[in-house]
C-alpha positions in Angstrom: -26.2 -190.8 57.6 -26.7 -193.2 54.4 -25.7 -196.7 55.0 -23.2 -196.3 51.8 -20.9 -194.6 54.2 -20.6 -198.1 56.8 -17.2 -198.4 58.3 -14.9 -200.8 56.5 -11.5 -199.4 56.7 -9.3 -200.2 59.5 -7.6 -196.5 60.6 -5.9 -197.2 63.7 -1.8 -197.5 63.6 -1.4 -197.1 60.0 -0.9 -194.3 57.3 -3.2 -193.3 54.7 -1.8 -194.9 52.2 -1.2 -198.2 54.1 -5.2 -197.9 55.3 -6.2 -197.1 51.3 -8.1 -200.9 50.1 -8.8 -199.7 46.4 -10.8 -202.9 45.6 -13.0 -202.5 48.7 -16.5 -200.3 48.6 -17.8 -200.9 52.0 -16.5 -197.7 54.0 -14.8 -196.0 50.9 -16.6 -192.7 51.3 -15.9 -192.6 55.2 -12.1 -193.1 54.0 -11.8 -190.7 51.4 -13.4 -187.8 53.9 -10.5 -188.8 56.3 -7.9 -188.6 53.6 -9.1 -185.3 52.2 -8.9 -184.1 55.8 -5.5 -185.4 56.7 -3.5 -186.7 53.5 -5.2 -185.1 50.5 -2.2 -186.7 48.1 -0.7 -189.9 49.1 0.8 -192.9 48.2 -0.4 -196.6 47.8 2.3 -199.1 47.3 -0.4 -201.6 46.3 -1.0 -200.0 42.9 1.9 -197.9 43.1 0.2 -195.0 42.7 -0.2 -191.2 44.1 -3.7 -191.0 44.5 -5.2 -187.6 44.5 -8.9 -186.8 46.4 -9.7 -183.0 46.2 -11.7 -182.0 43.3 -9.6 -178.7 42.7 -6.4 -181.0 42.4 -8.3 -183.5 40.2 -9.8 -180.7 37.9 -6.5 -179.1 37.4 -5.0 -182.4 36.1 -8.1 -183.3 33.7 -7.2 -179.6 32.2 -3.5 -180.4 32.0 -2.6 -182.6 29.2 0.6 -181.4 28.5 1.5 -182.4 32.0 -0.9 -185.4 32.6 -0.8 -188.2 30.2 -3.9 -190.0 29.3 -2.1 -193.4 28.2 -2.5 -195.2 31.0 -5.9 -194.5 31.5 -7.5 -197.7 30.6 -4.2 -200.2 31.4 -4.7 -203.1 33.3 -4.4 -202.4 37.1 -2.9 -205.9 37.1 -0.5 -206.5 34.5 -1.3 -209.6 32.6 0.8 -212.8 32.7 2.9 -213.9 29.5 0.7 -216.6 28.7 -2.2 -214.1 28.9 -0.5 -212.1 26.2 0.1 -215.0 24.2 -3.5 -216.1 24.0 -4.4 -212.3 23.0 -1.5 -212.1 20.2 -2.1 -215.4 18.9 -5.7 -214.8 18.6 -5.2 -211.6 16.8 -6.2 -209.3 19.4 -4.8 -205.7 17.8 -7.3 -203.3 19.7 -5.0 -199.7 20.4 -5.8 -196.6 22.0 -8.5 -194.7 20.3 -10.1 -191.8 22.4 -10.0 -192.1 26.5 -6.4 -193.6 26.7 -4.7 -191.6 23.7 -3.0 -188.2 23.8 -2.6 -185.3 21.1 -2.3 -185.4 17.9 -4.1 -188.7 17.7 -6.3 -188.0 20.4 -7.7 -185.1 18.4 -8.1 -186.3 15.2 -10.1 -189.3 16.4 -12.5 -187.4 18.7 -12.9 -184.8 15.9 -14.0 -188.0 13.7 -16.4 -189.2 16.8 -17.6 -186.1 17.6 -19.4 -185.2 14.3 -21.8 -188.4 15.3 -21.5 -188.5 19.0 -23.2 -185.2 19.9 -26.4 -184.0 21.8 -27.9 -183.2 18.0 -27.9 -186.7 17.1 -28.7 -188.0 20.5 -31.9 -186.2 20.4 -32.9 -187.5 17.4 -33.2 -190.6 19.1 -35.4 -189.6 21.8 -38.2 -191.2 20.9 -36.6 -194.9 20.1 -35.4 -194.8 23.6 -38.4 -194.2 25.1 -40.4 -196.6 23.4 -37.4 -199.2 24.4 -37.5 -198.2 28.1 -41.4 -198.6 27.9 -41.1 -201.9 26.2 -38.3 -203.2 29.0 -41.0 -201.7 31.6 -43.8 -203.4 29.9 -41.9 -206.7 31.2 -42.5 -205.8 34.7 -46.4 -206.0 34.3 -48.2 -208.3 36.9 -45.1 -208.8 39.0 -44.8 -207.7 42.4 -41.0 -207.7 43.4 -38.3 -207.5 41.0 -34.4 -207.1 40.4 -34.0 -203.8 38.9 -30.6 -204.5 37.9 -31.7 -207.6 36.1 -34.7 -206.5 34.8 -33.9 -202.8 33.7 -30.5 -201.1 34.2 -28.0 -204.1 33.0 -29.3 -204.1 29.7 -31.3 -201.7 28.7 -28.2 -199.1 28.0 -26.7 -201.5 25.7 -30.0 -201.8 23.8 -30.1 -198.2 23.4 -26.4 -198.1 22.2 -27.3 -200.9 19.8 -29.8 -198.3 18.2 -27.0 -195.9 17.6 -24.8 -198.4 15.8 -27.5 -200.5 14.0 -27.5 -203.7 15.8 -29.8 -206.0 16.6 -30.7 -206.0 20.4 -30.7 -209.5 20.7 -26.9 -209.4 21.2 -27.2 -207.3 24.0 -26.6 -209.8 26.8 -23.8 -211.3 25.5 -21.9 -207.5 24.7 -23.1 -207.2 28.5 -21.0 -210.5 29.5 -18.3 -209.7 27.2 -18.1 -206.1 28.8 -18.0 -207.2 32.4 -15.2 -209.4 31.7 -13.6 -207.0 30.0 -14.0 -204.3 33.0 -12.8 -207.1 35.3 -9.6 -207.7 33.4 -8.6 -203.6 33.6 -10.0 -202.9 36.9 -10.6 -205.8 39.1 -8.1 -208.3 40.6 -9.1 -212.0 39.1 -7.0 -214.8 39.6 -5.0 -216.2 36.7 -6.9 -218.8 35.6 -10.0 -216.3 35.2 -8.2 -213.7 33.5 -7.1 -216.6 30.7 -11.0 -217.4 30.5 -11.4 -213.6 29.9 -8.6 -213.1 27.5 -10.6 -216.1 25.5 -13.7 -214.2 25.6 -12.0 -210.8 24.8 -11.1 -212.4 21.5 -14.6 -213.1 21.0 -16.0 -209.7 21.8 -13.0 -208.3 19.4 -14.2 -210.6 16.5 -17.5 -209.7 17.1 -16.6 -206.1 16.5 -15.0 -206.7 13.3 -17.6 -208.8 11.9 -20.5 -206.0 12.5 -18.0 -203.3 10.7 -17.6 -206.1 8.0 -21.1 -206.5 7.7 -21.9 -202.7 7.6 -19.5 -202.3 4.9 -21.4 -203.8 2.6 -24.7 -201.7 3.4 -23.6 -198.7 5.0 -26.7 -196.7 6.8 -27.1 -193.6 8.9 -25.5 -195.0 12.0 -22.2 -194.7 14.0 -20.4 -197.2 12.3 -21.5 -196.4 8.8 -20.3 -192.9 9.7 -16.9 -193.6 10.6 -16.4 -195.8 7.4 -17.7 -192.7 5.4 -15.5 -190.4 6.6 -12.6 -192.9 6.1 -13.8 -193.9 2.5 -10.8 -195.9 2.6 -8.1 -193.4 3.5 -5.9 -194.7 6.7 -4.6 -191.4 6.9 -7.8 -190.5 8.2 -8.8 -193.5 10.0 -7.2 -196.9 9.8 -9.7 -200.0 9.8 -8.0 -201.3 12.9 -8.6 -197.8 14.4 -12.2 -198.2 13.5 -12.6 -201.5 14.8 -11.0 -200.4 18.6 -13.5 -197.5 18.2 -16.4 -200.0 18.0 -15.2 -202.1 20.5 -14.3 -198.9 22.9 -18.0 -197.5 22.5 -19.3 -201.0 23.2 -17.9 -200.9 26.5 -17.8 -197.3 27.6 -21.3 -196.2 26.1 -23.1 -198.5 28.4 -21.3 -199.5 31.6 -21.5 -195.8 33.1 -25.2 -195.4 32.6 -25.9 -199.0 33.8 -24.0 -198.2 37.0 -25.5 -194.8 37.1 -29.1 -195.6 36.5 -28.9 -198.7 39.2 -27.1 -195.8 41.6 -29.5 -193.3 41.1 -32.3 -195.6 41.8 -30.9 -196.8 45.2 -30.0 -193.5 46.2 -33.8 -192.3 45.6 -35.2 -195.4 47.3 -33.3 -195.6 50.3 -34.2 -191.9 50.7 -37.7 -192.2 50.0 -38.6 -188.4 50.9 -36.4 -187.7 47.8 -38.7 -190.5 45.6 -41.8 -188.7 46.6 -40.8 -185.6 46.2 -39.7 -186.2 42.4 -43.3 -188.3 42.0 -44.6 -184.9 43.1 -42.7 -182.9 40.7 -41.1 -184.7 38.1 -39.4 -181.1 37.0 -37.1 -182.0 39.3 -35.8 -185.2 37.4 -32.9 -183.9 35.2 -31.3 -182.3 38.8 -31.9 -185.5 40.4 -29.9 -187.3 37.6 -26.9 -184.9 38.3 -27.2 -185.4 41.8 -27.3 -189.4 41.4 -23.9 -189.0 38.8 -22.4 -186.7 41.8 -23.7 -188.9 45.1 -23.0 -192.6 43.9 -20.4 -192.0 41.2 -20.6 -194.8 38.4 -16.9 -194.7 37.8 -15.0 -194.1 40.9 -11.5 -193.7 39.8 -9.6 -192.7 36.9 -6.0 -192.5 35.8 -3.2 -190.0 34.8 0.7 -190.3 33.8 2.9 -187.8 34.9 4.9 -186.4 31.9 7.4 -184.5 34.3 8.0 -184.1 38.1 5.1 -182.6 39.5 4.0 -181.1 42.7 0.5 -181.2 44.3 0.0 -180.0 47.8 3.6 -180.0 48.4 3.6 -183.4 47.6 6.0 -184.5 44.7 5.1 -186.7 42.4 8.2 -188.2 39.9 7.7 -188.2 36.1 5.9 -191.5 34.7 4.5 -191.9 38.0 0.5 -193.2 37.9 -1.7 -191.2 39.4 -5.2 -192.4 40.8 -7.7 -189.6 40.7 -10.6 -190.5 42.9 -13.6 -189.3 41.4 -15.5 -190.4 44.2 -13.8 -188.3 46.8 -13.7 -185.3 44.4 -17.6 -185.6 44.2 -18.0 -185.6 47.9 -15.4 -182.8 48.4 -16.8 -180.6 51.2 -15.2 -177.1 49.6 -17.3 -177.8 46.9 -20.7 -179.3 48.0 -22.7 -178.6 51.4 -23.2 -181.8 53.1 -22.0 -183.8 50.5 -23.1 -187.6 52.2 -26.7 -186.0 51.9 -28.4 -187.1 49.0 -30.7 -183.8 48.2 -32.1 -183.9 44.5 -32.6 -180.1 44.5 -28.7 -179.6 45.2 -28.0 -176.2 43.3 -24.4 -177.1 42.0 -24.9 -181.1 41.7 -24.3 -180.8 37.8 -20.3 -179.5 39.5 -19.8 -183.2 39.5 -16.8 -184.8 37.5 -18.8 -188.1 37.0 -17.9 -187.8 33.3 -14.4 -186.3 33.6 -13.2 -182.8 32.3 -10.8 -181.6 29.9 -10.2 -182.5 26.2 -11.1 -186.3 27.3 -14.8 -185.1 28.6 -16.9 -188.4 28.0 -18.7 -187.8 24.7 -21.7 -189.9 25.9 -22.2 -187.8 28.8 -25.8 -186.3 27.0 -26.7 -189.7 26.2 -26.0 -190.9 29.5 -28.1 -188.4 30.9 -31.5 -188.5 28.6 -31.5 -192.4 29.2 -31.5 -191.8 33.0 -34.2 -189.0 32.4 -36.3 -191.0 30.2 -35.7 -193.9 33.0 -37.4 -192.1 35.9 -39.8 -190.6 33.8 -41.4 -193.9 32.8 -40.7 -195.3 36.0 -42.4 -193.0 38.5 -45.4 -192.5 36.2 -45.8 -196.6 36.2 -44.8 -197.3 39.7 -45.0 -194.1 42.0 -45.2 -196.1 45.2 -42.1 -198.4 44.6 -39.9 -199.1 47.4 -36.7 -201.0 48.1 -37.1 -204.0 50.0 -35.1 -203.2 52.9 -33.8 -206.6 53.7 -31.9 -207.1 50.8 -27.8 -206.3 51.3 -26.6 -204.3 48.8 -23.6 -205.8 47.1 -20.7 -203.9 45.1 -18.4 -205.3 42.2 -14.9 -206.3 43.5 -13.2 -203.6 41.7 -11.6 -200.2 41.6 -13.1 -198.8 39.0 -16.7 -198.3 38.2 -19.2 -199.1 41.3 -23.0 -199.9 41.2 -25.1 -202.5 43.0 -25.3 -206.3 41.5 -28.8 -206.0 42.5 -31.8 -203.8 43.7 -34.8 -205.6 44.7 -37.7 -203.4 45.0 -41.4 -203.8 45.6 -43.2 -202.3 42.7 -46.4 -201.3 44.3 -49.6 -200.5 42.6 
């Protein structure tokens, strides 16, 4: 059994809803397996949310935007204090919902505009540049014997790729990652009031940075994503307002790399913990695309998503009231025994690995999914070519982010080998 299954949930004497520890990621898979078997839909008082664990049910919710709103999908799990709200308001933070957390018809209008650029046809045009960027990132490992793959590769590389699409110099990548981490923690974590106030100030810097790069691009349009939005808008607020445009840029500068950063680190961890799978990949690189899918299924980089019930709904005999928050456990769906044989096994030759829900489904399916897949594929190709003998440093503990949204190791120490 993989060590991701280590028990950490106190089962005895408590209901499933009381046992659920939404911020703890140790023992998560074992608990979710128990929930799927005993109470696949349950209420958790801490989150004031109904948790859904079966893939079939989660897929149905994704595909039913008439009964399940996405408006709460990126709301802070822990509401901001009045002081934090004041900091953001007085600082001019006016980001509004644009894509993942909007419903029709606004969602349709904005997604259609974004989709003219964020698609596989455009992403494929960047493949050579992504590979060159990946190779340069790996060049920095030359001469080293032991490295942290998170710090050296997976943390910043995806945002540097995103900068290619946005026409932004890559020098700002680390700062953007720091801003994104703060934003993710404000939304999905459990920060203290002091931490949230500091993060609010950083969020203002992040917002102003996005506005500044848009203003700069207005003076010098190119063929990048920001220029695309400005050209489509063409000064017409009925097509796209400037505030919507600023919000879209900050949105893509968050969602456009976090999933790939964590997904890449999770995939490498899974391969190296199951070294026979790594060796199989080295011997047969044609397995790489399916290995990427299995990595996304096995250790889903974004473990939960949310919806709001627009009416009273019944799921597996459980009535969920109108306006209630529904927490969709993507990690559980991707380990559902009814859909995946022996789901706790990591198998890069799994025939239905691509049937995971790591990128959601329905009208809000992640537009960046093809780009994430392309980046992870290129990274694996380059890594196994340079370091086929790479191994995990076994005595290094794996630590996870303390939050209920994204999941990836904070550090991944390896021996590079010959």
